[in-house]
DRENPA-3360 file (N, C-alpha, C; in nm, 2 decimals, always signed):
BEGIN
1 = MKKRKLIY = +0.08/-0.12/+0.00/+0.00/+0.00/+0.00/+0.09/+0.12/+0.00 ~ +0.19/+0.13/+0.08/+0.27/+0.24/+0.09/+0.35/+0.26/-0.05 ~ +0.40/+0.14/-0.12/+0.46/+0.15/-0.24/+0.36/+0.22/-0.35 ~ +0.24/+0.17/-0.34/+0.14/+0.24/-0.43/+0.13/+0.39/-0.41 ~ +0.12/+0.44/-0.29/+0.11/+0.58/-0.27/+0.24/+0.65/-0.32 ~ +0.35/+0.60/-0.29/+0.47/+0.66/-0.33/+0.48/+0.66/-0.47 ~ +0.44/+0.56/-0.55/+0.43/+0.56/-0.70/+0.34/+0.66/-0.75 ~ +0.23/+0.68/-0.69/+0.13/+0.80/-0.73/+0.20/+0.93/-0.70;
9 = VIVLLAVV = +0.27/+0.95/-0.59/+0.33/+1.08/-0.57/+0.43/+1.11/-0.66 ~ +0.51/+1.01/-0.70/+0.62/+1.03/-0.80/+0.56/+1.06/-0.93 ~ +0.45/+0.99/-0.97/+0.39/+1.01/-1.10/+0.33/+1.15/-1.11 ~ +0.27/+1.20/-1.00/+0.21/+1.33/-0.98/+0.32/+1.43/-1.00 ~ +0.42/+1.41/-0.93/+0.54/+1.51/-0.94/+0.59/+1.52/-1.08 ~ +0.60/+1.40/-1.15/+0.65/+1.40/-1.28/+0.56/+1.48/-1.38 ~ +0.42/+1.46/-1.35/+0.33/+1.53/-1.44/+0.34/+1.68/-1.41 ~ +0.35/+1.72/-1.28/+0.36/+1.87/-1.24/+0.49/+1.92/-1.30;
17 = AAFYYATP = +0.60/+1.85/-1.30/+0.72/+1.90/-1.35/+0.72/+1.91/-1.50 ~ +0.65/+1.81/-1.56/+0.65/+1.82/-1.71/+0.56/+1.94/-1.76 ~ +0.45/+1.96/-1.69/+0.37/+2.08/-1.71/+0.44/+2.21/-1.71 ~ +0.50/+2.21/-1.59/+0.59/+2.34/-1.56/+0.69/+2.37/-1.67 ~ +0.76/+2.27/-1.71/+0.87/+2.29/-1.81/+0.81/+2.31/-1.95 ~ +0.69/+2.25/-1.98/+0.63/+2.28/-2.11/+0.57/+2.41/-2.12 ~ +0.53/+2.47/-2.01/+0.47/+2.62/-2.02/+0.58/+2.72/-2.03 ~ +0.56/+2.80/-2.14/+0.66/+2.92/-2.14/+0.67/+3.00/-2.02;
25 = HPEPGAGL = +0.79/+3.03/-1.98/+0.81/+3.13/-1.86/+0.88/+3.24/-1.91 ~ +0.85/+3.36/-1.85/+0.91/+3.48/-1.89/+1.05/+3.48/-1.85 ~ +1.15/+3.52/-1.94/+1.28/+3.52/-1.91/+1.33/+3.64/-1.82 ~ +1.40/+3.62/-1.72/+1.43/+3.72/-1.62/+1.50/+3.83/-1.70 ~ +1.47/+3.96/-1.67/+1.54/+4.07/-1.74/+1.47/+4.11/-1.87 ~ +1.39/+4.02/-1.93/+1.31/+4.06/-2.05/+1.23/+4.18/-2.04 ~ +1.17/+4.20/-1.93/+1.08/+4.30/-1.91/+1.15/+4.44/-1.91 ~ +1.26/+4.44/-1.85/+1.35/+4.57/-1.84/+1.41/+4.59/-1.97;
33 = RAEKLCRK = +1.44/+4.49/-2.05/+1.50/+4.51/-2.18/+1.40/+4.56/-2.27 ~ +1.27/+4.52/-2.25/+1.16/+4.56/-2.34/+1.14/+4.71/-2.32 ~ +1.14/+4.75/-2.18/+1.13/+4.89/-2.15/+1.24/+4.98/-2.21 ~ +1.35/+4.93/-2.20/+1.47/+5.01/-2.27/+1.44/+5.03/-2.41 ~ +1.39/+4.92/-2.48/+1.36/+4.94/-2.62/+1.24/+5.05/-2.64 ~ +1.15/+5.04/-2.57/+1.04/+5.13/-2.59/+1.08/+5.28/-2.56 ~ +1.16/+5.30/-2.45/+1.21/+5.44/-2.43/+1.30/+5.48/-2.56 ~ +1.38/+5.39/-2.61/+1.47/+5.44/-2.72/+1.38/+5.46/-2.84;
41 = LLVEKENR = +1.28/+5.37/-2.87/+1.19/+5.40/-2.99/+1.11/+5.53/-2.97 ~ +1.07/+5.55/-2.85/+0.99/+5.68/-2.82/+1.08/+5.81/-2.85 ~ +1.20/+5.79/-2.83/+1.29/+5.91/-2.86/+1.33/+5.92/-3.00 ~ +1.36/+5.80/-3.06/+1.42/+5.81/-3.19/+1.33/+5.79/-3.31 ~ +1.21/+5.73/-3.29/+1.12/+5.71/-3.39/+0.99/+5.80/-3.38 ~ +0.93/+5.82/-3.50/+0.81/+5.89/-3.50/+0.71/+5.79/-3.42 ~ +0.63/+5.86/-3.33/+0.52/+5.79/-3.26/+0.41/+5.89/-3.23 ~ +0.29/+5.82/-3.21/+0.16/+5.90/-3.18/+0.09/+5.83/-3.07;
49 = EALGWLQQ = +0.01/+5.89/-3.00/-0.07/+5.84/-2.90/-0.18/+5.75/-2.99 ~ -0.18/+5.62/-2.94/-0.25/+5.53/-3.03/-0.40/+5.56/-3.06 ~ -0.47/+5.58/-2.95/-0.62/+5.60/-2.96/-0.65/+5.73/-3.05 ~ -0.59/+5.84/-3.04/-0.62/+5.95/-3.13/-0.57/+5.92/-3.27 ~ -0.46/+5.86/-3.28/-0.41/+5.82/-3.42/-0.51/+5.73/-3.49 ~ -0.56/+5.62/-3.42/-0.65/+5.54/-3.49/-0.79/+5.60/-3.52 ~ -0.83/+5.70/-3.43/-0.96/+5.76/-3.45/-0.96/+5.85/-3.57 ~ -0.84/+5.89/-3.63/-0.83/+5.96/-3.74/-0.85/+5.87/-3.88;
57 = SKPGDIRT = -0.87/+5.74/-3.86/-0.89/+5.66/-3.97/-1.02/+5.69/-4.04 ~ -1.01/+5.69/-4.19/-1.13/+5.71/-4.27/-1.11/+5.64/-4.40 ~ -1.21/+5.62/-4.47/-1.18/+5.54/-4.61/-1.08/+5.61/-4.69 ~ -1.00/+5.52/-4.74/-0.88/+5.58/-4.83/-0.77/+5.62/-4.76 ~ -0.77/+5.64/-4.62/-0.67/+5.68/-4.54/-0.69/+5.63/-4.40 ~ -0.67/+5.50/-4.40/-0.70/+5.42/-4.27/-0.59/+5.41/-4.17 ~ -0.60/+5.38/-4.06/-0.50/+5.34/-3.95/-0.52/+5.19/-3.91 ~ -0.41/+5.12/-3.91/-0.43/+4.99/-3.85/-0.31/+4.96/-3.77;
65 = IGEQSPED = -0.33/+4.86/-3.69/-0.21/+4.80/-3.61/-0.20/+4.66/-3.65 ~ -0.08/+4.62/-3.69/-0.07/+4.47/-3.73/-0.15/+4.43/-3.84 ~ -0.21/+4.31/-3.82/-0.30/+4.26/-3.93/-0.45/+4.29/-3.90 ~ -0.47/+4.38/-3.81/-0.61/+4.41/-3.78/-0.68/+4.51/-3.87 ~ -0.81/+4.50/-3.87/-0.88/+4.60/-3.95/-0.88/+4.74/-3.87 ~ -0.91/+4.85/-3.93/-0.93/+4.97/-3.86/-1.01/+4.97/-3.73 ~ -1.12/+4.88/-3.75/-1.22/+4.88/-3.64/-1.16/+4.79/-3.52 ~ -1.10/+4.68/-3.56/-1.04/+4.59/-3.46/-0.92/+4.66/-3.38;
73 = SLEIVKGL = -0.84/+4.73/-3.47/-0.73/+4.80/-3.41/-0.78/+4.91/-3.30 ~ -0.88/+4.99/-3.33/-0.94/+5.07/-3.24/-0.99/+5.00/-3.11 ~ -1.06/+4.89/-3.13/-1.11/+4.81/-3.02/-1.00/+4.76/-2.93 ~ -0.89/+4.72/-2.99/-0.78/+4.67/-2.92/-0.71/+4.77/-2.83 ~ -0.71/+4.89/-2.89/-0.64/+5.00/-2.81/-0.73/+5.04/-2.70 ~ -0.86/+5.05/-2.73/-0.96/+5.08/-2.62/-0.94/+4.99/-2.51 ~ -0.92/+4.86/-2.55/-0.91/+4.74/-2.46/-0.79/+4.76/-2.37 ~ -0.68/+4.81/-2.42/-0.56/+4.85/-2.35/-0.59/+4.95/-2.25;
81 = YVAGANRA = -0.66/+5.05/-2.28/-0.69/+5.16/-2.18/-0.79/+5.09/-2.07 ~ -0.89/+5.02/-2.12/-0.97/+4.97/-2.02/-0.91/+4.87/-1.93 ~ -0.81/+4.80/-1.97/-0.72/+4.71/-1.90/-0.62/+4.79/-1.79 ~ -0.62/+4.92/-1.81/-0.53/+4.99/-1.71/-0.42/+5.07/-1.78 ~ -0.40/+5.07/-1.91/-0.29/+5.14/-1.97/-0.29/+5.30/-1.92 ~ -0.18/+5.36/-1.89/-0.19/+5.49/-1.87/-0.19/+5.57/-2.01 ~ -0.10/+5.52/-2.10/-0.11/+5.56/-2.25/-0.05/+5.45/-2.34 ~ -0.10/+5.46/-2.46/-0.05/+5.36/-2.56/+0.00/+5.45/-2.68;
89 = YVIEIERV = +0.12/+5.40/-2.73/+0.19/+5.48/-2.83/+0.21/+5.38/-2.95 ~ +0.17/+5.43/-3.07/+0.21/+5.36/-3.19/+0.35/+5.42/-3.24 ~ +0.43/+5.33/-3.28/+0.56/+5.36/-3.31/+0.60/+5.31/-3.45 ~ +0.69/+5.38/-3.52/+0.74/+5.32/-3.66/+0.62/+5.31/-3.75 ~ +0.56/+5.43/-3.76/+0.43/+5.42/-3.85/+0.48/+5.42/-3.99 ~ +0.42/+5.33/-4.07/+0.45/+5.31/-4.21/+0.33/+5.38/-4.29 ~ +0.36/+5.46/-4.39/+0.27/+5.52/-4.48/+0.26/+5.45/-4.61 ~ +0.14/+5.41/-4.64/+0.13/+5.34/-4.77/+0.03/+5.41/-4.85;
97 = PSYGETTN = +0.08/+5.46/-4.97/+0.00/+5.53/-5.06/-0.13/+5.47/-5.09 ~ -0.24/+5.54/-5.10/-0.38/+5.50/-5.14/-0.43/+5.40/-5.04 ~ -0.37/+5.38/-4.92/-0.42/+5.29/-4.82/-0.43/+5.37/-4.69 ~ -0.32/+5.42/-4.63/-0.32/+5.49/-4.51/-0.19/+5.46/-4.44 ~ -0.21/+5.45/-4.30/-0.09/+5.42/-4.21/-0.11/+5.30/-4.13 ~ +0.00/+5.23/-4.11/+0.00/+5.11/-4.03/+0.12/+5.10/-3.95 ~ +0.12/+5.02/-3.84/+0.23/+4.99/-3.76/+0.22/+4.85/-3.70 ~ +0.33/+4.79/-3.66/+0.33/+4.67/-3.58/+0.37/+4.69/-3.45;
105 = TVCVELPP = +0.40/+4.81/-3.41/+0.47/+4.83/-3.27/+0.38/+4.93/-3.19 ~ +0.35/+4.88/-3.06/+0.29/+4.96/-2.97/+0.36/+4.96/-2.84 ~ +0.39/+5.07/-2.78/+0.44/+5.06/-2.64/+0.33/+5.12/-2.54 ~ +0.31/+5.04/-2.44/+0.21/+5.08/-2.35/+0.27/+5.12/-2.22 ~ +0.23/+5.25/-2.18/+0.28/+5.30/-2.04/+0.20/+5.23/-1.94 ~ +0.26/+5.16/-1.85/+0.20/+5.09/-1.74/+0.16/+5.17/-1.62 ~ +0.05/+5.12/-1.55/+0.01/+5.19/-1.43/+0.11/+5.14/-1.31 ~ +0.12/+5.20/-1.20/+0.22/+5.18/-1.11/+0.20/+5.05/-1.02;
113 = TRSERIKL = +0.07/+5.02/-0.99/+0.05/+4.90/-0.90/+0.03/+4.77/-0.97 ~ +0.09/+4.67/-0.90/+0.07/+4.54/-0.97/-0.06/+4.49/-1.00 ~ -0.16/+4.52/-0.91/-0.29/+4.47/-0.94/-0.35/+4.54/-1.07 ~ -0.30/+4.67/-1.11/-0.35/+4.74/-1.22/-0.28/+4.68/-1.34 ~ -0.17/+4.61/-1.32/-0.08/+4.57/-1.44/-0.12/+4.44/-1.49 ~ -0.17/+4.36/-1.41/-0.19/+4.22/-1.44/-0.26/+4.20/-1.58 ~ -0.37/+4.27/-1.60/-0.44/+4.25/-1.73/-0.36/+4.29/-1.84 ~ -0.28/+4.39/-1.84/-0.19/+4.43/-1.95/-0.09/+4.33/-1.98;
121 = FKIESKTA = -0.04/+4.27/-1.87/+0.07/+4.15/-1.89/+0.01/+4.03/-1.95 ~ -0.13/+4.01/-1.92/-0.20/+3.90/-1.99/-0.20/+3.92/-2.14 ~ -0.24/+4.04/-2.17/-0.25/+4.08/-2.31/-0.11/+4.07/-2.39 ~ -0.01/+4.11/-2.32/+0.13/+4.10/-2.37/+0.15/+3.95/-2.39 ~ +0.12/+3.88/-2.30/+0.16/+3.73/-2.31/+0.09/+3.66/-2.43 ~ -0.03/+3.71/-2.45/-0.10/+3.66/-2.57/-0.04/+3.70/-2.71 ~ -0.01/+3.82/-2.71/+0.06/+3.89/-2.83/+0.18/+3.81/-2.85 ~ +0.27/+3.79/-2.75/+0.40/+3.73/-2.76/+0.38/+3.58/-2.80;
129 = SNEGFDPV = +0.29/+3.52/-2.74/+0.28/+3.37/-2.78/+0.23/+3.35/-2.92 ~ +0.15/+3.44/-2.96/+0.09/+3.44/-3.10/+0.20/+3.44/-3.20 ~ +0.32/+3.52/-3.16/+0.44/+3.52/-3.25/+0.54/+3.43/-3.22 ~ +0.52/+3.33/-3.12/+0.62/+3.24/-3.08/+0.73/+3.28/-2.98 ~ +0.69/+3.40/-2.92/+0.79/+3.45/-2.82/+0.73/+3.42/-2.68 ~ +0.82/+3.41/-2.58/+0.79/+3.40/-2.44/+0.74/+3.53/-2.40 ~ +0.65/+3.54/-2.29/+0.59/+3.65/-2.24/+0.70/+3.72/-2.15 ~ +0.69/+3.85/-2.13/+0.79/+3.91/-2.03/+0.73/+3.93/-1.89;
137 = PDEGQSYL = +0.82/+3.92/-1.79/+0.77/+3.92/-1.65/+0.76/+4.07/-1.61 ~ +0.67/+4.09/-1.52/+0.65/+4.22/-1.45/+0.79/+4.24/-1.36 ~ +0.87/+4.32/-1.40/+0.98/+4.36/-1.32/+0.99/+4.51/-1.28 ~ +0.86/+4.56/-1.28/+0.85/+4.69/-1.24/+0.88/+4.79/-1.34 ~ +0.89/+4.74/-1.46/+0.91/+4.84/-1.58/+0.80/+4.94/-1.60 ~ +0.82/+5.04/-1.67/+0.72/+5.14/-1.70/+0.65/+5.12/-1.83 ~ +0.70/+5.04/-1.92/+0.65/+5.02/-2.04/+0.64/+4.87/-2.08 ~ +0.53/+4.84/-2.16/+0.54/+4.71/-2.23/+0.55/+4.72/-2.38;
145 = FLYKFKLS = +0.62/+4.63/-2.44/+0.64/+4.64/-2.58/+0.55/+4.53/-2.64 ~ +0.47/+4.58/-2.73/+0.37/+4.49/-2.80/+0.41/+4.50/-2.95 ~ +0.43/+4.38/-3.02/+0.48/+4.38/-3.15/+0.40/+4.27/-3.23 ~ +0.37/+4.30/-3.36/+0.31/+4.21/-3.46/+0.18/+4.15/-3.41 ~ +0.09/+4.24/-3.40/-0.05/+4.20/-3.35/-0.12/+4.10/-3.44 ~ -0.16/+3.99/-3.38/-0.24/+3.90/-3.45/-0.34/+3.86/-3.35 ~ -0.40/+3.96/-3.29/-0.52/+3.93/-3.19/-0.65/+3.98/-3.25 ~ -0.75/+3.90/-3.21/-0.89/+3.94/-3.24/-0.93/+4.02/-3.12;
153 = TWQILKAF = -1.03/+4.10/-3.13/-1.09/+4.17/-3.02/-1.14/+4.07/-2.91 ~ -1.18/+3.95/-2.95/-1.22/+3.85/-2.86/-1.10/+3.80/-2.78 ~ -0.99/+3.79/-2.84/-0.87/+3.74/-2.77/-0.83/+3.84/-2.66 ~ -0.84/+3.97/-2.69/-0.80/+4.08/-2.60/-0.91/+4.08/-2.48 ~ -1.04/+4.06/-2.52/-1.14/+4.06/-2.42/-1.12/+3.95/-2.32 ~ -1.09/+3.83/-2.38/-1.05/+3.70/-2.30/-0.94/+3.74/-2.21 ~ -0.84/+3.80/-2.25/-0.72/+3.82/-2.16/-0.76/+3.93/-2.05 ~ -0.84/+4.01/-2.10/-0.89/+4.11/-2.00/-0.98/+4.05/-1.89;
161 = LHVKN = -1.07/+3.96/-1.93/-1.16/+3.90/-1.84/-1.11/+3.78/-1.77 ~ -0.98/+3.74/-1.80/-0.92/+3.61/-1.75/-1.01/+3.49/-1.80 ~ -1.06/+3.48/-1.91/-1.12/+3.37/-1.96/-1.03/+3.27/-2.02 ~ -1.04/+3.14/-1.98/-0.95/+3.05/-2.02/-0.99/+3.00/-2.16 ~ -0.89/+2.94/-2.24/-0.93/+2.88/-2.37/-1.00/+2.77/-2.36;
% end
């Protein structure tokens, strides 16, 4: 009987360990490196406050983030603000004749308290995993770097509401 319990405990520990190592974990220091990148981009590259920039979208001169439609881009940025972002900036804006403007890069200015930041880190985790990257940890940084959006409004909403897949 004791052997059987020991075997169950060993199997359980093996399953927990396998799950732990199969789950992507933020790399220590990645959050601070992302903040450094955001600060550099904000100084060196053209940038705009994301919500105001997206609200300028009109037929023949649209504004988009990543592979999103103008409407989804706007909803995503609104979602970032609802999730607690102090400000969101679009960076490295590309102008496409007869189309409008687009970007793949958003830097989000984070709120100060951990409880206010959790939802934004969930959104970052989803955007990172969609591109095959590990999420960044909350290391007290002031900015989150979001790149290559392939998120639907529903995915942002799920991250915001903590809905499981």
